[in-house]
ROGU-67067 format. One record per residue (C-alpha): residue number from 1; residue in three letters; x, y, z. Coordinates in nm, 3 decimals, always signed. Layout:
REM residues N
NUM, ALA, X, Y, Z;
...
REM end
This chain:
REM residues 263
1, MET, +1.699, +0.783, -2.247;
2, SER, +2.055, +0.705, -2.141;
3, ALA, +2.168, +0.371, -2.000;
4, THR, +2.249, +0.551, -1.676;
5, VAL, +1.893, +0.673, -1.637;
6, ARG, +1.749, +0.334, -1.736;
7, SER, +1.936, +0.174, -1.447;
8, MET, +1.805, +0.414, -1.185;
9, THR, +1.538, +0.183, -1.038;
10, GLY, +1.800, -0.048, -0.892;
11, CYS, +2.045, +0.233, -0.826;
12, CYS, +1.798, +0.434, -0.620;
13, ALA, +1.672, +0.128, -0.436;
14, GLU, +2.030, +0.077, -0.312;
15, LEU, +2.083, +0.449, -0.256;
16, TYR, +1.778, +0.477, -0.030;
17, GLU, +1.921, +0.204, +0.192;
18, LEU, +2.206, +0.436, +0.296;
19, PRO, +2.164, +0.591, +0.646;
20, VAL, +2.280, +0.930, +0.520;
21, VAL, +1.999, +0.940, +0.263;
22, GLY, +1.742, +0.870, +0.532;
23, TYR, +1.894, +1.147, +0.743;
24, LEU, +1.892, +1.402, +0.461;
25, LEU, +1.548, +1.325, +0.318;
26, GLY, +1.366, +1.227, +0.635;
27, GLN, +1.154, +0.920, +0.698;
28, SER, +0.930, +0.968, +0.396;
29, PHE, +1.214, +0.977, +0.136;
30, HIS, +1.014, +1.213, -0.088;
31, PRO, +0.930, +1.584, -0.120;
32, GLY, +0.638, +1.700, +0.091;
33, GLY, +0.678, +1.430, +0.356;
34, PRO, +0.373, +1.312, +0.551;
35, LYS, +0.180, +1.629, +0.464;
36, LEU, +0.190, +1.552, +0.093;
37, THR, +0.120, +1.181, +0.155;
38, ARG, -0.203, +1.276, +0.331;
39, GLN, -0.290, +1.522, +0.054;
40, LEU, -0.229, +1.256, -0.211;
41, ALA, -0.435, +0.996, -0.025;
42, SER, -0.722, +1.241, +0.015;
43, ALA, -0.710, +1.340, -0.352;
44, SER, -0.715, +0.968, -0.442;
45, LEU, -1.027, +0.918, -0.227;
46, VAL, -0.873, +0.664, +0.012;
47, SER, -1.146, +0.555, +0.252;
48, PRO, -1.171, +0.330, +0.561;
49, ASN, -1.123, -0.040, +0.477;
50, ALA, -0.998, +0.041, +0.126;
51, GLU, -0.737, -0.194, -0.019;
52, VAL, -0.443, +0.030, -0.111;
53, LEU, -0.124, -0.047, -0.305;
54, ASP, +0.177, +0.166, -0.210;
55, LEU, +0.414, +0.114, -0.503;
56, ALA, +0.784, +0.180, -0.440;
57, CYS, +0.698, +0.200, -0.071;
58, GLY, +1.054, +0.235, +0.058;
59, ASN, +1.065, +0.208, +0.437;
60, GLY, +0.686, +0.193, +0.460;
61, ASN, +0.635, +0.534, +0.621;
62, SER, +0.361, +0.637, +0.378;
63, ALA, +0.192, +0.298, +0.408;
64, ARG, +0.173, +0.343, +0.784;
65, ILE, +0.036, +0.697, +0.749;
66, VAL, -0.239, +0.583, +0.511;
67, ALA, -0.325, +0.286, +0.732;
68, ALA, -0.332, +0.485, +1.056;
69, ASP, -0.493, +0.808, +0.933;
70, PHE, -0.736, +0.673, +0.673;
71, GLY, -0.820, +0.329, +0.814;
72, ALA, -0.711, +0.153, +0.495;
73, THR, -0.535, -0.180, +0.451;
74, VAL, -0.209, -0.109, +0.269;
75, THR, +0.020, -0.340, +0.073;
76, GLY, +0.363, -0.193, +0.013;
77, CYS, +0.567, -0.313, -0.284;
78, ASP, +0.933, -0.226, -0.334;
79, PHE, +1.251, -0.343, -0.510;
80, SER, +1.470, -0.322, -0.199;
81, ALA, +1.462, -0.621, +0.036;
82, VAL, +1.644, -0.415, +0.301;
83, ASN, +1.381, -0.142, +0.302;
84, LEU, +1.100, -0.398, +0.305;
85, GLN, +1.248, -0.561, +0.614;
86, ARG, +1.268, -0.222, +0.784;
87, ALA, +0.912, -0.143, +0.677;
88, ALA, +0.773, -0.464, +0.823;
89, SER, +0.956, -0.435, +1.155;
90, THR, +0.861, -0.069, +1.200;
91, SER, +0.496, -0.147, +1.126;
92, ILE, +0.499, -0.419, +1.391;
93, ALA, +0.648, -0.175, +1.642;
94, ALA, +0.373, +0.075, +1.553;
95, GLY, +0.100, -0.186, +1.602;
96, LEU, -0.001, -0.169, +1.235;
97, GLU, +0.095, -0.520, +1.125;
98, ARG, -0.271, -0.612, +1.062;
99, GLN, -0.323, -0.313, +0.834;
100, THR, +0.005, -0.327, +0.643;
101, MET, +0.202, -0.590, +0.455;
102, PHE, +0.512, -0.558, +0.239;
103, VAL, +0.602, -0.752, -0.075;
104, ARG, +0.909, -0.741, -0.297;
105, GLY, +0.835, -0.685, -0.664;
106, SER, +0.889, -0.489, -0.982;
107, ALA, +0.657, -0.221, -1.116;
108, GLN, +0.680, -0.384, -1.459;
109, ARG, +0.548, -0.716, -1.322;
110, LEU, +0.344, -0.660, -1.009;
111, PRO, +0.306, -0.975, -0.795;
112, PHE, -0.069, -0.926, -0.751;
113, ASP, -0.384, -1.060, -0.912;
114, ALA, -0.592, -0.838, -1.138;
115, ARG, -0.854, -0.622, -0.968;
116, SER, -0.688, -0.645, -0.625;
117, PHE, -0.686, -0.281, -0.510;
118, ASP, -0.921, +0.013, -0.467;
119, VAL, -0.639, +0.269, -0.481;
120, ALA, -0.277, +0.266, -0.598;
121, LEU, -0.033, +0.530, -0.470;
122, CYS, +0.320, +0.598, -0.595;
123, GLU, +0.536, +0.876, -0.452;
124, CYS, +0.845, +1.016, -0.626;
125, SER, +0.920, +0.691, -0.808;
126, LEU, +0.723, +0.678, -1.133;
127, CYS, +0.995, +0.871, -1.315;
128, LEU, +1.248, +0.601, -1.221;
129, PHE, +1.060, +0.309, -1.375;
130, GLU, +1.237, +0.177, -1.682;
131, ASP, +0.908, +0.125, -1.867;
132, LEU, +0.658, +0.394, -1.768;
133, ASP, +0.386, +0.267, -2.000;
134, GLY, +0.430, -0.090, -1.878;
135, ALA, +0.419, +0.018, -1.514;
136, LEU, +0.097, +0.214, -1.565;
137, GLN, -0.058, -0.081, -1.747;
138, GLU, +0.034, -0.306, -1.453;
139, ILE, -0.118, -0.061, -1.205;
140, PHE, -0.430, -0.042, -1.422;
141, ARG, -0.452, -0.424, -1.420;
142, ALA, -0.413, -0.443, -1.042;
143, LEU, -0.688, -0.188, -0.975;
144, LYS, -1.052, -0.281, -0.937;
145, PRO, -1.297, -0.124, -1.183;
146, GLY, -1.358, +0.229, -1.061;
147, GLY, -1.028, +0.222, -0.870;
148, ARG, -0.809, +0.529, -0.848;
149, ILE, -0.440, +0.604, -0.891;
150, GLY, -0.253, +0.883, -0.714;
151, VAL, +0.104, +0.979, -0.806;
152, SER, +0.338, +1.249, -0.678;
153, ASP, +0.653, +1.309, -0.879;
154, PHE, +0.887, +1.547, -1.054;
155, PHE, +0.799, +1.688, -1.394;
156, LEU, +1.046, +1.814, -1.651;
157, ASN, +0.952, +2.079, -1.907;
158, ALA, +1.300, +2.186, -2.025;
159, ALA, +1.640, +2.035, -2.098;
160, VAL, +1.823, +1.928, -1.781;
161, PRO, +2.126, +2.144, -1.694;
162, GLY, +2.446, +1.943, -1.700;
163, ILE, +2.503, +1.977, -1.327;
164, LEU, +2.174, +1.797, -1.261;
165, ASP, +2.254, +1.507, -1.494;
166, GLY, +2.509, +1.351, -1.259;
167, LEU, +2.442, +1.075, -1.008;
168, LEU, +2.309, +1.306, -0.737;
169, GLY, +2.082, +1.485, -0.984;
170, GLN, +1.947, +1.153, -1.105;
171, ALA, +1.899, +1.031, -0.748;
172, LEU, +1.691, +1.345, -0.691;
173, CYS, +1.476, +1.213, -0.978;
174, VAL, +1.518, +1.522, -1.197;
175, ALA, +1.710, +1.377, -1.491;
176, SER, +1.459, +1.100, -1.562;
177, ALA, +1.137, +1.300, -1.515;
178, ARG, +0.880, +1.352, -1.794;
179, SER, +0.688, +1.659, -1.905;
180, THR, +0.339, +1.723, -1.771;
181, ASP, +0.196, +1.666, -2.120;
182, ALA, +0.382, +1.336, -2.158;
183, LEU, +0.253, +1.218, -1.821;
184, ARG, -0.107, +1.308, -1.905;
185, LEU, -0.077, +1.118, -2.231;
186, ALA, +0.078, +0.812, -2.065;
187, PHE, -0.204, +0.789, -1.811;
188, THR, -0.466, +0.826, -2.082;
189, GLN, -0.304, +0.566, -2.307;
190, ALA, -0.292, +0.322, -2.014;
191, GLY, -0.671, +0.346, -1.998;
192, PHE, -0.722, +0.590, -1.713;
193, GLU, -0.987, +0.861, -1.723;
194, HIS, -1.042, +1.191, -1.539;
195, VAL, -0.667, +1.260, -1.531;
196, ARG, -0.601, +1.564, -1.313;
197, VAL, -0.266, +1.738, -1.255;
198, ARG, -0.192, +1.968, -0.961;
199, ILE, +0.138, +2.153, -0.913;
200, VAL, +0.283, +2.133, -0.560;
201, ASN, +0.624, +2.300, -0.591;
202, TRP, +0.615, +2.394, -0.222;
203, ALA, +0.715, +2.035, -0.151;
204, LEU, +1.041, +2.078, -0.346;
205, VAL, +1.127, +2.411, -0.186;
206, GLU, +1.076, +2.255, +0.156;
207, MET, +1.287, +1.950, +0.069;
208, ILE, +1.581, +2.156, -0.061;
209, SER, +1.577, +2.372, +0.253;
210, ARG, +1.575, +2.065, +0.477;
211, VAL, +1.855, +1.888, +0.289;
212, ARG, +2.072, +2.201, +0.286;
213, HIS, +2.027, +2.249, +0.661;
214, ARG, +2.112, +1.887, +0.737;
215, LEU, +2.420, +1.902, +0.514;
216, ASP, +2.535, +2.204, +0.716;
217, VAL, +2.482, +2.007, +1.037;
218, LEU, +2.689, +1.718, +0.902;
219, ALA, +2.968, +1.952, +0.794;
220, ALA, +2.982, +2.118, +1.137;
221, SER, +2.981, +1.802, +1.345;
222, ALA, +3.185, +1.487, +1.392;
223, SER, +2.919, +1.260, +1.248;
224, SER, +2.916, +0.881, +1.232;
225, PRO, +3.090, +0.719, +0.933;
226, ASP, +2.745, +0.586, +0.837;
227, LEU, +2.645, +0.945, +0.762;
228, ALA, +2.934, +1.013, +0.523;
229, LEU, +2.824, +1.134, +0.181;
230, PRO, +2.891, +0.897, -0.113;
231, THR, +3.217, +1.006, -0.276;
232, ASP, +3.066, +1.001, -0.626;
233, TRP, +2.811, +1.267, -0.532;
234, GLY, +3.067, +1.544, -0.547;
235, ASP, +2.975, +1.873, -0.378;
236, PRO, +2.595, +1.874, -0.328;
237, GLY, +2.578, +2.251, -0.266;
238, PRO, +2.596, +2.360, -0.633;
239, VAL, +2.355, +2.083, -0.731;
240, LEU, +2.092, +2.207, -0.487;
241, ALA, +2.144, +2.567, -0.601;
242, ALA, +2.105, +2.462, -0.965;
243, LEU, +1.787, +2.273, -0.880;
244, GLU, +1.642, +2.581, -0.708;
245, HIS, +1.720, +2.794, -1.013;
246, PHE, +1.573, +2.533, -1.249;
247, ILE, +1.250, +2.525, -1.046;
248, ASP, +1.225, +2.906, -1.045;
249, ALA, +1.275, +2.908, -1.423;
250, GLY, +0.988, +2.661, -1.471;
251, GLY, +1.210, +2.385, -1.605;
252, THR, +1.109, +2.137, -1.338;
253, GLY, +0.873, +2.107, -1.046;
254, TYR, +0.662, +1.868, -0.844;
255, LEU, +0.309, +1.751, -0.910;
256, ILE, +0.023, +1.530, -0.803;
257, ILE, -0.163, +1.328, -1.065;
258, THR, -0.490, +1.151, -0.990;
259, ALA, -0.695, +0.941, -1.230;
260, ARG, -0.962, +0.670, -1.235;
261, LYS, -0.995, +0.327, -1.391;
262, PRO, -1.330, +0.310, -1.572;
263, GLY, -1.593, +0.084, -1.426;
REM end
């Protein structure tokens, strides 16, 4: 893995603080939006009063959905102090401050005691962790016996086209993704059982369509300087087209993985 890819955890944490990224991706910051968050929580058997870890929680949108719709108590953990502040203030405004809390931390060294959570969720971030095996071992440690993990993320089953290996392609999480077989193996080696993979490419198709439409809106309007695209992105149009083609060819896609900690 290149040094550029290894540095993506911090890079993307800063990237997701940009207003233009929130505009393009929407509040959830990940493919599938709230619909896929609810699907992931259901597949992970989130229940009322469950203690849930939302790892790489971003602005806390998914944490609030899981708290409000499933009756769980959710702890969000993220690298970005800016996003955590936004998450906390938005949860207070939504009246969910008793069901949500937000903590800064690293996936490689979670700031929680062992056996703290019934469920751990991680959306579109596992592929960015510098040490996948270490992160899964930390999640395993933080789960109670019988606890469940639910992950949504990119998978990569072919060599990445050059156009997707730039900064924007990496920010879209394609360049650092793993194969479905490698992910299954990593979960198993971390100690999880009943590993199940489901392909949900509809979430990617929907995301690309939304981003392309919002880019067109930005191009046609006198938008705020806060919504200017980063200069080192280059032209995002060809990148999105290449991603669509790569998905159609089976080189990449989006998945849900669920598994259980024995006990």
